[in-house]
N, C-alpha and C positions, 0 to 999 in steps of 0.2 A: 206258748200260745197266749196271745194277749186277749184278755176278756174282762178287764176291770179287777177290782179287789177280790181276793179269794173268799169263798164261802163254802162251807161244808154243812150239809143238812143230813142228819140221820133220820131216814124214813122209818117209821114204826114197822117192825117185822119185815124190813126190806133193806135195800142198799144204802150206801152213802152217796148222796148227790154232791158232786164237786163242780163248783162254778168258779170262773175267773182264772186268774193267772197263777196256776199251780202246775209244777212239774211232777208227773207221776213217774216213779222209778220202780224197777224190778228188785228182787231181793239182793242182787249184786250191785245195785246202784246205777244200772243203765237206764236211760230214759225210755219210757214206753210212749210210743206215738199216740197222740190224741187226734181224733178226726172231728171232734165237736167241742164247742165251748163248755157245754155241760155234759159230764159223764157220770155214769153210775158204777160205783165200785162194789163188788160183792162182799158181803159180810158173813154169809152162811157157809161158804166153802164148797158149795155144790155146783157152781157154775162150770160150764164147759169151755168158757172163753176168758180165763183169768187174765187180768184182774177185774174184768168188766162183769157186770151183772147180766144174766140172761133170763132172769125170772125164775130160776130153779128154787128160790126160797119159798115160793108158793107150793111147789110140788113136795118139798121135804118138810114143810110145816115149820119153817124157821120162825122163832119168836124172840124178840128182844126183851131183855129184862125191863120190867116196869119200875120206875122210880118209886121209892117208898114215900109215903105221905108223912111229912114231919108231924110230930105230935102237937096237938093244940096247946097253946100257952095256958 
């Protein structure tokens, strides 16, 4: 699917938003059909429609690790 340069945005406590010209494949390397230029990939593992996000991260309380703040010089 053509949609410009690829960009992946990690949403805090949510999915990975994938925009642009990226091929999504299953664990066996087979392409997964995309119906939109921007798709949300599940990170929590609770989705009922893998690999897509269905909002289950909110129900299961999924939280992404917070980056550590580097020490002050």
